[in-house]
DRENDO-1510 file (C-alpha; in Angstrom, 1 decimal, always signed):
<recs>
REC; n; res; u; v; w
REC; 1; MET; -66.2; -49.6; +5.1 .
REC; 2; THR; -68.5; -49.6; +2.1 .
REC; 3; SER; -72.0; -50.7; +1.8 .
REC; 4; GLU; -70.8; -53.8; -0.1 .
REC; 5; GLN; -68.4; -54.7; +2.7 .
REC; 6; THR; -71.2; -54.4; +5.3 .
REC; 7; GLY; -73.5; -56.5; +3.1 .
REC; 8; LEU; -76.1; -53.7; +3.0 .
REC; 9; LYS; -77.6; -52.2; +0.0 .
REC; 10; GLY; -77.2; -48.4; -0.4 .
REC; 11; VAL; -80.0; -46.5; +1.3 .
REC; 12; LEU; -81.1; -45.1; -2.1 .
REC; 13; SER; -81.0; -48.6; -3.7 .
REC; 14; GLY; -84.0; -48.9; -6.1 .
REC; 15; VAL; -84.0; -45.2; -7.0 .
REC; 16; ARG; -83.4; -44.5; -10.6 .
REC; 17; VAL; -81.9; -41.1; -11.6 .
REC; 18; LEU; -81.6; -39.6; -15.1 .
REC; 19; ASP; -78.7; -37.2; -15.2 .
REC; 20; PHE; -79.0; -34.6; -18.0 .
REC; 21; GLY; -76.6; -32.3; -16.1 .
REC; 22; ARG; -73.5; -30.5; -17.3 .
REC; 23; TYR; -70.3; -29.5; -15.7 .
REC; 24; ILE; -70.6; -29.8; -11.9 .
REC; 25; ALA; -73.7; -28.8; -10.0 .
REC; 26; GLY; -76.1; -31.3; -11.6 .
REC; 27; PRO; -73.7; -34.2; -12.2 .
REC; 28; TYR; -72.2; -34.0; -8.7 .
REC; 29; CYS; -75.6; -34.0; -7.2 .
REC; 30; ALA; -76.4; -37.2; -9.1 .
REC; 31; ALA; -73.0; -38.6; -8.1 .
REC; 32; LEU; -73.8; -38.1; -4.4 .
REC; 33; LEU; -77.0; -40.0; -4.9 .
REC; 34; SER; -75.2; -42.7; -6.7 .
REC; 35; ASP; -72.7; -43.1; -3.8 .
REC; 36; PHE; -75.6; -44.2; -1.6 .
REC; 37; GLY; -77.0; -46.7; -4.0 .
REC; 38; ALA; -79.1; -44.8; -6.6 .
REC; 39; GLU; -78.9; -46.1; -10.1 .
REC; 40; VAL; -77.8; -43.1; -12.2 .
REC; 41; ILE; -77.8; -42.9; -16.0 .
REC; 42; ARG; -75.8; -40.1; -17.4 .
REC; 43; VAL; -77.2; -38.9; -20.8 .
REC; 44; GLU; -74.8; -37.1; -23.0 .
REC; 45; LYS; -74.7; -35.6; -26.5 .
REC; 46; ARG; -73.5; -37.9; -29.2 .
REC; 47; SER; -70.2; -36.1; -29.4 .
REC; 48; GLY; -69.9; -35.9; -25.6 .
REC; 49; GLY; -70.8; -33.1; -23.2 .
REC; 50; GLU; -68.5; -30.1; -23.0 .
REC; 51; ASP; -67.7; -31.0; -19.4 .
REC; 52; ARG; -66.3; -34.3; -20.4 .
REC; 53; PHE; -63.3; -32.8; -22.0 .
REC; 54; GLN; -62.4; -30.0; -19.6 .
REC; 55; ALA; -58.8; -30.3; -18.3 .
REC; 56; PRO; -58.1; -33.6; -20.2 .
REC; 57; VAL; -56.0; -36.2; -18.4 .
REC; 58; SER; -56.7; -39.4; -20.5 .
REC; 59; GLU; -55.6; -40.5; -23.9 .
REC; 60; THR; -59.1; -39.8; -25.2 .
REC; 61; GLY; -59.3; -36.3; -23.7 .
REC; 62; ASP; -61.5; -37.1; -20.8 .
REC; 63; GLY; -61.0; -34.7; -17.8 .
REC; 64; GLY; -60.3; -35.4; -14.2 .
REC; 65; LEU; -63.3; -33.4; -13.0 .
REC; 66; PHE; -65.6; -35.4; -15.2 .
REC; 67; GLN; -64.3; -38.6; -13.7 .
REC; 68; GLN; -64.9; -37.3; -10.2 .
REC; 69; VAL; -68.5; -36.1; -10.7 .
REC; 70; ASN; -69.6; -39.1; -12.8 .
REC; 71; ARG; -68.4; -42.0; -10.8 .
REC; 72; ASN; -70.9; -44.9; -10.2 .
REC; 73; LYS; -73.0; -43.9; -13.3 .
REC; 74; ARG; -73.9; -45.7; -16.5 .
REC; 75; GLY; -73.5; -43.6; -19.6 .
REC; 76; MET; -75.4; -43.3; -22.8 .
REC; 77; THR; -75.5; -40.9; -25.8 .
REC; 78; LEU; -78.7; -39.4; -27.2 .
REC; 79; ASP; -79.9; -36.4; -29.2 .
REC; 80; PRO; -83.0; -35.4; -27.3 .
REC; 81; MET; -83.9; -32.6; -29.7 .
REC; 82; THR; -85.1; -35.1; -32.4 .
REC; 83; GLU; -88.5; -36.7; -32.5 .
REC; 84; ASP; -87.0; -40.2; -32.1 .
REC; 85; GLY; -84.6; -39.0; -29.4 .
REC; 86; GLN; -87.6; -37.6; -27.4 .
REC; 87; ALA; -89.3; -41.0; -27.8 .
REC; 88; VAL; -86.2; -42.5; -26.0 .
REC; 89; VAL; -86.5; -39.8; -23.3 .
REC; 90; ARG; -90.1; -40.7; -22.7 .
REC; 91; ARG; -89.2; -44.4; -22.2 .
REC; 92; LEU; -86.4; -43.4; -19.9 .
REC; 93; VAL; -88.6; -41.0; -17.8 .
REC; 94; ALA; -91.3; -43.7; -17.5 .
REC; 95; THR; -88.7; -45.8; -15.6 .
REC; 96; ALA; -87.2; -43.0; -13.5 .
REC; 97; ASP; -87.8; -41.5; -10.1 .
REC; 98; VAL; -85.6; -38.4; -10.5 .
REC; 99; VAL; -84.5; -36.3; -13.4 .
REC; 100; VAL; -81.5; -34.0; -12.7 .
REC; 101; ALA; -80.8; -31.2; -15.2 .
REC; 102; ASN; -78.8; -28.0; -14.7 .
REC; 103; LEU; -80.0; -26.4; -17.9 .
REC; 104; PRO; -81.8; -23.1; -18.5 .
REC; 105; PRO; -85.7; -23.4; -18.3 .
REC; 106; GLN; -86.1; -22.6; -22.0 .
REC; 107; THR; -83.7; -25.4; -22.9 .
REC; 108; LEU; -85.5; -27.8; -20.6 .
REC; 109; ALA; -88.8; -27.0; -22.4 .
REC; 110; ALA; -87.2; -27.5; -25.8 .
REC; 111; MET; -85.9; -30.9; -24.7 .
REC; 112; LYS; -89.3; -31.8; -23.2 .
REC; 113; LEU; -87.5; -32.1; -19.8 .
REC; 114; ASP; -89.6; -29.3; -18.1 .
REC; 115; TYR; -91.7; -30.5; -15.2 .
REC; 116; GLU; -95.1; -30.5; -17.0 .
REC; 117; SER; -93.7; -32.6; -19.8 .
REC; 118; LEU; -92.1; -35.0; -17.3 .
REC; 119; LYS; -95.2; -35.2; -15.1 .
REC; 120; ALA; -97.3; -36.1; -18.2 .
REC; 121; ILE; -95.1; -39.2; -18.5 .
REC; 122; LYS; -94.5; -40.1; -14.9 .
REC; 123; PRO; -96.9; -38.3; -12.5 .
REC; 124; ASP; -94.8; -38.7; -9.4 .
REC; 125; ILE; -91.5; -37.7; -11.1 .
REC; 126; ILE; -89.1; -35.4; -9.2 .
REC; 127; LEU; -87.2; -32.8; -11.3 .
REC; 128; THR; -84.0; -31.5; -9.7 .
REC; 129; MET; -82.9; -28.5; -11.7 .
REC; 130; VAL; -80.2; -25.9; -11.3 .
REC; 131; THR; -80.0; -22.5; -12.8 .
REC; 132; ALA; -77.5; -19.7; -12.4 .
REC; 133; TYR; -79.8; -17.0; -10.9 .
REC; 134; GLY; -83.0; -18.8; -9.9 .
REC; 135; GLN; -86.4; -18.2; -11.5 .
REC; 136; GLY; -88.5; -15.1; -11.1 .
REC; 137; GLY; -86.0; -12.2; -11.1 .
REC; 138; PRO; -84.7; -10.0; -13.9 .
REC; 139; TYR; -81.7; -12.2; -14.5 .
REC; 140; SER; -83.6; -15.5; -14.6 .
REC; 141; GLU; -83.0; -16.0; -18.4 .
REC; 142; ARG; -79.2; -15.5; -18.1 .
REC; 143; VAL; -76.8; -18.4; -18.0 .
REC; 144; GLY; -73.7; -18.6; -15.8 .
REC; 145; PHE; -71.0; -20.6; -14.1 .
REC; 146; ASP; -69.7; -20.9; -10.6 .
REC; 147; GLY; -67.8; -17.6; -10.8 .
REC; 148; ILE; -71.0; -15.7; -11.3 .
REC; 149; GLY; -72.2; -16.7; -7.9 .
REC; 150; GLN; -68.8; -15.9; -6.4 .
REC; 151; VAL; -68.6; -12.4; -7.7 .
REC; 152; MET; -72.2; -11.5; -7.0 .
REC; 153; SER; -72.1; -12.7; -3.4 .
REC; 154; GLY; -69.6; -10.2; -2.2 .
REC; 155; ALA; -67.0; -12.9; -1.5 .
REC; 156; VAL; -64.7; -12.0; -4.4 .
REC; 157; TYR; -64.7; -8.3; -3.6 .
REC; 158; MET; -63.5; -9.2; -0.1 .
REC; 159; THR; -60.7; -11.3; -1.5 .
REC; 160; SER; -58.3; -8.6; -2.5 .
REC; 161; GLU; -55.7; -6.4; -1.0 .
REC; 162; GLY; -57.5; -3.1; -1.0 .
REC; 163; ASP; -60.9; -1.4; -1.9 .
REC; 164; GLY; -61.6; -3.5; -4.9 .
REC; 165; GLU; -58.0; -3.6; -6.1 .
REC; 166; ARG; -57.5; -6.8; -8.1 .
REC; 167; PRO; -60.1; -9.0; -6.6 .
REC; 168; TYR; -59.5; -12.8; -6.9 .
REC; 169; ARG; -62.0; -15.5; -7.8 .
REC; 170; PHE; -61.4; -18.7; -5.8 .
REC; 171; GLN; -60.0; -21.4; -8.2 .
REC; 172; ALA; -61.9; -24.2; -6.6 .
REC; 173; PRO; -65.6; -24.1; -7.7 .
REC; 174; TRP; -67.2; -23.9; -4.3 .
REC; 175; VAL; -70.5; -22.4; -5.6 .
REC; 176; ASP; -71.0; -25.4; -8.0 .
REC; 177; PHE; -70.2; -28.0; -5.4 .
REC; 178; GLY; -72.3; -26.2; -2.7 .
REC; 179; THR; -75.2; -26.1; -5.1 .
REC; 180; ALA; -74.8; -29.8; -5.8 .
REC; 181; LEU; -74.9; -30.5; -2.1 .
REC; 182; HIS; -78.0; -28.5; -1.6 .
REC; 183; CYS; -79.7; -30.2; -4.5 .
REC; 184; ALA; -78.7; -33.7; -3.4 .
REC; 185; TYR; -80.2; -32.9; +0.1 .
REC; 186; GLY; -83.3; -31.5; -1.6 .
REC; 187; THR; -83.7; -34.5; -3.8 .
REC; 188; VAL; -83.6; -36.9; -0.8 .
REC; 189; LEU; -86.2; -34.7; +1.0 .
REC; 190; ALA; -88.4; -34.8; -2.1 .
REC; 191; LEU; -88.1; -38.6; -2.2 .
REC; 192; MET; -89.1; -38.8; +1.4 .
REC; 193; ALA; -92.1; -36.4; +0.8 .
REC; 194; ARG; -93.2; -38.6; -2.2 .
REC; 195; GLY; -93.2; -41.6; +0.1 .
REC; 196; GLN; -95.6; -39.7; +2.4 .
REC; 197; THR; -97.8; -38.0; -0.3 .
REC; 198; GLY; -97.3; -40.0; -3.5 .
REC; 199; ARG; -96.5; -36.8; -5.3 .
REC; 200; GLY; -93.4; -35.6; -7.0 .
REC; 201; GLN; -92.2; -32.0; -7.1 .
REC; 202; ILE; -89.5; -29.6; -8.4 .
REC; 203; VAL; -86.2; -29.3; -6.5 .
REC; 204; GLU; -84.6; -26.1; -7.6 .
REC; 205; GLY; -81.0; -24.9; -6.8 .
REC; 206; ALA; -79.4; -21.7; -8.0 .
REC; 207; LEU; -75.7; -20.8; -8.1 .
REC; 208; LEU; -76.3; -17.3; -6.8 .
REC; 209; GLY; -78.6; -18.6; -4.0 .
REC; 210; THR; -75.8; -20.9; -2.8 .
REC; 211; ALA; -73.2; -18.2; -2.9 .
REC; 212; LEU; -75.4; -15.8; -0.9 .
REC; 213; ALA; -76.2; -18.5; +1.7 .
REC; 214; ILE; -72.5; -19.2; +2.3 .
REC; 215; ASN; -71.7; -15.5; +2.5 .
REC; 216; ASN; -74.8; -14.6; +4.5 .
REC; 217; GLY; -73.1; -13.7; +7.8 .
REC; 218; MET; -71.2; -10.9; +6.2 .
REC; 219; LEU; -74.3; -9.6; +4.4 .
REC; 220; ILE; -76.3; -9.6; +7.6 .
REC; 221; GLU; -73.6; -7.5; +9.3 .
REC; 222; GLN; -73.7; -5.1; +6.4 .
REC; 223; ALA; -77.5; -4.8; +6.5 .
REC; 224; MET; -77.6; -4.3; +10.3 .
REC; 225; LEU; -74.6; -2.0; +10.7 .
REC; 226; GLY; -73.8; -0.5; +7.3 .
REC; 227; ILE; -70.2; -1.2; +8.1 .
REC; 228; ASN; -68.9; -1.2; +4.4 .
REC; 229; ARG; -65.9; -3.4; +5.1 .
REC; 230; VAL; -63.0; -3.2; +2.7 .
REC; 231; PRO; -60.8; -6.1; +1.8 .
REC; 232; THR; -57.7; -7.0; +3.9 .
REC; 233; GLY; -56.2; -9.8; +1.9 .
REC; 234; ASN; -55.8; -13.0; +3.9 .
REC; 235; ARG; -56.2; -11.2; +7.3 .
REC; 236; GLY; -59.4; -11.9; +9.2 .
REC; 237; GLN; -61.6; -8.9; +10.1 .
REC; 238; THR; -63.6; -10.3; +13.0 .
REC; 239; SER; -60.9; -12.0; +15.1 .
REC; 240; GLY; -57.1; -12.4; +15.2 .
REC; 241; PRO; -54.6; -13.5; +14.5 .
REC; 242; VAL; -56.2; -14.9; +11.4 .
REC; 243; ASP; -53.8; -14.7; +8.4 .
REC; 244; ILE; -51.4; -16.5; +6.2 .
REC; 245; PHE; -47.9; -16.1; +7.4 .
REC; 246; ARG; -44.5; -16.7; +5.7 .
REC; 247; THR; -42.3; -19.2; +7.5 .
REC; 248; ALA; -38.6; -19.9; +6.9 .
REC; 249; ASP; -39.6; -22.4; +4.2 .
REC; 250; GLY; -43.1; -21.7; +3.1 .
REC; 251; TRP; -46.5; -20.4; +4.3 .
REC; 252; ILE; -49.0; -21.4; +7.0 .
REC; 253; LEU; -52.5; -20.3; +8.0 .
REC; 254; VAL; -53.1; -19.5; +11.7 .
REC; 255; GLN; -56.7; -19.0; +12.8 .
REC; 256; VAL; -57.4; -17.8; +16.3 .
REC; 257; VAL; -61.1; -17.3; +17.1 .
REC; 258; GLY; -62.5; -16.8; +20.6 .
REC; 259; GLN; -61.1; -15.8; +23.9 .
REC; 260; PRO; -59.8; -19.2; +25.1 .
REC; 261; LEU; -57.7; -19.6; +21.9 .
REC; 262; PHE; -56.5; -16.0; +22.1 .
REC; 263; ARG; -55.3; -16.6; +25.7 .
REC; 264; ARG; -53.4; -19.7; +24.5 .
REC; 265; TRP; -51.8; -17.7; +21.7 .
REC; 266; ALA; -50.8; -14.8; +24.0 .
REC; 267; LYS; -49.2; -17.4; +26.3 .
REC; 268; LEU; -47.3; -18.9; +23.4 .
REC; 269; MET; -46.0; -15.5; +22.5 .
REC; 270; GLY; -44.8; -15.1; +26.1 .
REC; 271; GLU; -46.5; -11.7; +26.3 .
REC; 272; GLU; -49.8; -12.3; +28.2 .
REC; 273; ASP; -49.5; -9.1; +30.2 .
REC; 274; PHE; -49.6; -7.1; +26.9 .
REC; 275; TRP; -52.1; -8.9; +24.7 .
REC; 276; LEU; -54.6; -9.7; +27.5 .
REC; 277; THR; -54.7; -6.3; +29.1 .
REC; 278; ASP; -54.5; -3.9; +26.1 .
REC; 279; PRO; -58.2; -2.8; +25.3 .
REC; 280; ARG; -57.4; -3.0; +21.5 .
REC; 281; PHE; -57.5; -6.8; +21.9 .
REC; 282; LYS; -60.3; -7.3; +24.4 .
REC; 283; ASP; -62.6; -9.4; +22.2 .
REC; 284; ASP; -62.8; -10.9; +18.8 .
REC; 285; ILE; -64.2; -7.9; +17.0 .
REC; 286; SER; -61.6; -5.6; +18.5 .
REC; 287; ARG; -58.8; -8.0; +17.5 .
REC; 288; GLY; -60.2; -8.0; +14.0 .
REC; 289; GLU; -60.2; -4.2; +13.9 .
REC; 290; ASN; -56.6; -4.2; +15.1 .
REC; 291; GLY; -55.6; -7.3; +13.2 .
REC; 292; ALA; -52.6; -5.7; +11.5 .
REC; 293; VAL; -50.8; -5.3; +14.8 .
REC; 294; ILE; -51.4; -9.0; +15.8 .
REC; 295; SER; -50.5; -10.2; +12.3 .
REC; 296; GLU; -47.2; -8.3; +12.5 .
REC; 297; ARG; -46.3; -10.1; +15.8 .
REC; 298; MET; -47.3; -13.5; +14.4 .
REC; 299; SER; -45.3; -12.8; +11.2 .
REC; 300; ARG; -42.1; -12.4; +13.2 .
REC; 301; TRP; -42.8; -15.6; +15.2 .
REC; 302; CYS; -43.4; -17.6; +12.0 .
REC; 303; ALA; -40.4; -16.2; +10.1 .
REC; 304; GLU; -38.1; -17.7; +12.7 .
REC; 305; ARG; -39.4; -21.3; +12.2 .
REC; 306; THR; -40.0; -23.7; +9.4 .
REC; 307; SER; -43.6; -24.6; +8.6 .
REC; 308; THR; -43.2; -28.0; +10.3 .
REC; 309; GLU; -41.7; -26.5; +13.4 .
REC; 310; ALA; -44.4; -23.8; +13.6 .
REC; 311; LEU; -47.2; -26.2; +13.1 .
REC; 312; ASP; -45.8; -28.7; +15.7 .
REC; 313; ILE; -45.7; -25.9; +18.3 .
REC; 314; LEU; -49.1; -24.6; +17.4 .
REC; 315; GLY; -50.6; -28.1; +17.5 .
REC; 316; LYS; -49.2; -28.8; +21.0 .
REC; 317; ALA; -50.6; -25.4; +22.1 .
REC; 318; MET; -54.0; -26.4; +20.6 .
REC; 319; ILE; -54.0; -23.4; +18.2 .
REC; 320; PRO; -55.4; -24.1; +14.7 .
REC; 321; GLY; -52.9; -23.9; +12.0 .
REC; 322; GLY; -52.3; -25.5; +8.6 .
REC; 323; GLN; -49.7; -25.5; +5.8 .
REC; 324; VAL; -50.4; -23.9; +2.5 .
REC; 325; LEU; -49.9; -26.9; +0.3 .
REC; 326; LYS; -49.2; -27.2; -3.4 .
REC; 327; PRO; -51.3; -29.8; -5.3 .
REC; 328; GLN; -48.6; -32.5; -5.2 .
REC; 329; GLN; -48.1; -31.9; -1.5 .
REC; 330; VAL; -51.8; -32.5; -0.9 .
REC; 331; LEU; -51.5; -35.9; -2.6 .
REC; 332; ASP; -48.4; -36.7; -0.6 .
REC; 333; ASP; -49.7; -35.5; +2.8 .
REC; 334; PRO; -49.5; -38.3; +5.4 .
REC; 335; HIS; -52.8; -37.4; +7.0 .
REC; 336; VAL; -54.6; -37.3; +3.7 .
REC; 337; LYS; -53.2; -40.7; +2.9 .
REC; 338; ALA; -54.0; -42.2; +6.3 .
REC; 339; MET; -57.6; -41.0; +6.2 .
REC; 340; GLY; -58.2; -42.5; +2.7 .
REC; 341; PHE; -59.8; -39.3; +1.5 .
REC; 342; PHE; -59.0; -40.4; -2.1 .
REC; 343; GLN; -59.8; -43.7; -3.7 .
REC; 344; PRO; -57.6; -44.8; -6.6 .
REC; 345; VAL; -59.9; -45.5; -9.6 .
REC; 346; ASP; -58.7; -46.8; -12.9 .
REC; 347; TYR; -60.0; -45.3; -16.2 .
REC; 348; PRO; -59.2; -46.2; -19.8 .
REC; 349; GLY; -56.3; -44.2; -21.2 .
REC; 350; LEU; -54.9; -43.1; -17.8 .
REC; 351; PRO; -51.3; -43.8; -16.9 .
REC; 352; SER; -52.3; -44.8; -13.4 .
REC; 353; PRO; -55.4; -44.9; -11.3 .
REC; 354; ALA; -56.9; -41.4; -10.6 .
REC; 355; PRO; -57.3; -40.2; -7.0 .
REC; 356; ILE; -61.1; -39.7; -6.8 .
REC; 357; ALA; -62.3; -37.9; -3.7 .
REC; 358; ARG; -64.7; -39.9; -1.7 .
REC; 359; GLY; -67.9; -38.2; -0.6 .
REC; 360; ALA; -67.1; -36.1; +2.4 .
REC; 361; LEU; -69.8; -37.7; +4.5 .
REC; 362; GLY; -69.6; -40.8; +6.7 .
REC; 363; LEU; -72.6; -43.0; +7.8 .
REC; 364; SER; -71.6; -45.6; +10.3 .
REC; 365; ASP; -74.2; -48.2; +9.3 .
REC; 366; THR; -75.0; -47.3; +5.6 .
REC; 367; PRO; -71.9; -45.6; +4.2 .
REC; 368; GLY; -71.7; -44.5; +0.6 .
REC; 369; SER; -69.0; -45.9; -1.8 .
REC; 370; ILE; -67.3; -45.4; -5.1 .
REC; 371; ARG; -68.0; -48.7; -6.9 .
REC; 372; GLU; -67.5; -47.9; -10.5 .
REC; 373; ARG; -65.4; -45.4; -12.6 .
REC; 374; ALA; -67.1; -42.8; -14.7 .
REC; 375; PRO; -68.4; -44.2; -18.1 .
REC; 376; VAL; -66.5; -43.7; -21.3 .
REC; 377; LEU; -68.6; -41.9; -24.0 .
REC; 378; GLY; -71.7; -44.0; -24.8 .
REC; 379; GLU; -70.4; -47.0; -22.9 .
REC; 380; HIS; -73.8; -48.3; -21.8 .
REC; 381; THR; -76.1; -47.0; -24.6 .
REC; 382; ASP; -76.9; -50.4; -26.1 .
REC; 383; ALA; -77.5; -52.0; -22.7 .
REC; 384; ILE; -79.8; -49.3; -21.5 .
REC; 385; LEU; -81.8; -49.2; -24.7 .
REC; 386; THR; -82.1; -53.0; -24.6 .
REC; 387; GLU; -83.6; -52.7; -21.1 .
REC; 388; LEU; -86.1; -50.2; -22.4 .
REC; 389; GLY; -87.3; -52.7; -25.0 .
REC; 390; TYR; -85.4; -51.7; -28.1 .
REC; 391; ALA; -84.4; -54.6; -30.4 .
REC; 392; ALA; -80.8; -54.8; -31.7 .
REC; 393; ALA; -82.1; -53.7; -35.2 .
REC; 394; ASP; -83.8; -50.7; -33.7 .
REC; 395; ILE; -80.7; -49.7; -31.8 .
REC; 396; ALA; -78.6; -50.0; -35.0 .
REC; 397; ASP; -81.2; -47.9; -36.8 .
REC; 398; LEU; -81.0; -45.1; -34.2 .
REC; 399; ARG; -77.2; -45.1; -34.5 .
REC; 400; ALA; -77.3; -45.0; -38.3 .
REC; 401; ARG; -79.6; -42.0; -38.1 .
REC; 402; SER; -77.4; -40.2; -35.5 .
REC; 403; ILE; -80.0; -40.3; -32.7 .
REC; 404; ILE; -77.5; -42.1; -30.4 .
</recs>
């Protein structure tokens, strides 16, 4: 049930956010705030941000990812590097609570979006910024994308078949989305702090910081034990069986962690006397160290069954398992459909409504919601400028001089 259905305003209703973000980390942070009632204005270059046209799906070349991370926003175009463009920025900032920008610090300063410039306009402003590496280290001036965090966290090295042999970057941008989640959380905390102190502040996220946080457990193990793990493909290293197994008609993941689950697995195999008495399998870490033996046994079991048969049996035995799905299979999955994880959202130039993933967070009394599609390029420019006090002639002049 959405906030509109409950008759409640979003918990962030009354908060205005200016989104100068690009790609994922900044825009998705702002989208999460918008889901819960914040008014978000997405500010793009006159020709459109590069992220708008990634993996195009519409007749006008707008991409699916853009539509996901820019729902519930109003959109305007602006050249903030010009004097008149910066005048527009000043008017916008004077009305805002939060500015979101995942841009390098030097670019923020050039656009007058650095914290000191913003604070001179609105003393209690909150600046939520995202960089690739964070500020203060030797890489601070470098730029980067999600994959940089992945490869520098140790996660990509561990995702290969041997000691650094053909490592694989994960296709889904988990570092970007994880950073967006951290930044949305930080922005809400900064708003709460402002309510207590009256002061704004900087909320800073970094792609590398997010990746290191997510892979921290493995790095702690390395620091404490110097274990120097080498990759084992899909097979887990600290418990077992944890692996992706071929079935008679596809692939499934089985993930057994902890002694109670391992007992259930051994019973399912019909070989409790062996698996529960052999010291090689006495605890999780021992099972991880001898995972190849366990995976070989599970491989034989899975090969004799279809994916559906195997998962039905595993489910009844309360053993975690899931099918390796192709993208279309994800969309067709009965549980995904029943849960309503996607909301069909229309968009100009699409052959049918796009399945936009709802925010993966439920609040029983004040839920978030997808209320509006992402804006087409410059869709709300005139309306936003009118609200700021620009007359129609002024807006026409700005357009004629390529400011908007």
